[in-house]
C-alpha positions as semicolon CSV with decimal commas, in nm:
position;residue;x (nm);y (nm);z (nm)
1;M;0,000;0,000;0,000
2;E;0,132;0,344;-0,098
3;P;0,188;0,585;0,195
4;E;-0,054;0,876;0,222
5;V;0,029;1,188;0,026
6;F;-0,021;1,541;0,156
7;V;0,025;1,860;-0,047
8;M;0,135;2,185;0,112
9;T;-0,039;2,498;-0,017
10;R;0,292;2,646;-0,129
11;A;0,336;2,354;-0,373
12;L;0,043;2,495;-0,572
13;K;0,195;2,840;-0,631
14;H;0,289;2,759;-0,993
15;G;-0,074;2,711;-1,099
16;L;-0,113;2,337;-1,053
17;T;-0,408;2,190;-0,865
18;E;-0,371;1,948;-0,575
19;A;-0,518;1,671;-0,792
20;Q;-0,262;1,734;-1,070
21;V;0,026;1,728;-0,821
22;V;-0,089;1,406;-0,653
23;Q;-0,148;1,239;-0,988
24;A;0,202;1,333;-1,107
25;W;0,344;1,197;-0,779
26;Q;0,160;0,868;-0,825
27;N;0,240;0,838;-1,199
28;H;0,608;0,918;-1,194
29;I;0,858;0,811;-1,458
30;G;1,160;0,878;-1,241
31;R;1,235;0,928;-0,872
32;V;1,556;1,002;-0,686
33;L;1,621;1,008;-0,314
34;R;1,808;1,301;-0,161
35;I;1,921;1,340;0,200
36;D;1,908;1,694;0,337
37;R;2,250;1,771;0,482
38;S;2,114;2,026;0,729
39;D;1,867;1,799;0,910
40;G;1,908;1,447;0,768
41;G;1,555;1,448;0,627
42;I;1,477;1,235;0,324
43;D;1,342;1,410;0,016
44;Y;1,223;1,257;-0,309
45;K;1,240;1,438;-0,642
46;T;1,010;1,297;-0,909
47;I;0,884;1,376;-1,253
48;G;0,542;1,245;-1,340
49;F;0,238;1,325;-1,549
50;S;-0,098;1,478;-1,467
51;K;-0,413;1,335;-1,626
52;E;-0,387;1,614;-1,885
53;G;-0,048;1,477;-1,989
54;R;0,153;1,765;-1,840
55;A;0,500;1,672;-1,714
56;V;0,529;1,785;-1,352
57;E;0,834;1,808;-1,125
58;V;0,743;1,718;-0,766
59;T;0,953;1,726;-0,448
60;A;0,835;1,568;-0,123
61;R;0,969;1,504;0,226
62;A;0,930;1,157;0,376
63;K;0,742;1,182;0,705
64;P;0,628;0,911;0,950
65;Y;0,268;0,967;0,835
66;G;0,339;0,966;0,458
67;S;0,484;1,194;0,191
68;L;0,459;1,572;0,226
69;I;0,479;1,745;-0,113
70;Y;0,626;2,092;-0,073
71;H;0,723;2,181;-0,431
72;A;0,569;2,123;-0,774
73;N;0,606;2,294;-1,108
74;T;0,555;2,240;-1,477
75;P;0,741;2,201;-1,701
76;P;1,020;2,027;-1,507
77;T;1,344;2,221;-1,482
78;E;1,650;2,125;-1,683
79;R;1,825;2,050;-1,353
80;A;1,551;1,806;-1,245
81;L;1,557;1,630;-1,581
82;R;1,935;1,584;-1,556
83;E;1,913;1,474;-1,192
84;L;1,670;1,199;-1,288
85;G;1,873;1,098;-1,593
86;L;1,603;1,207;-1,834
87;G;1,812;1,444;-2,045
88;T;1,688;1,794;-2,119
89;R;1,374;1,958;-2,253
């Protein structure tokens, strides 16, 4: 069973809806794990697709209660594409 997903309001500042962000998170084509050096927290960077077919970059923090999405934007940045080994736009 997939852990619960929560979306912070600030993750929607680039015009995506909560449903689009969650769908991209659940339908990812790539995911990398990153450990935050300042606090040891575990973050996941993903690129997935909304039901409209938009590529969305999503970043979430692993929490005991599930995944907390704190950043999302479309289209994915060049940096995110490279980080996930997906080339460039």
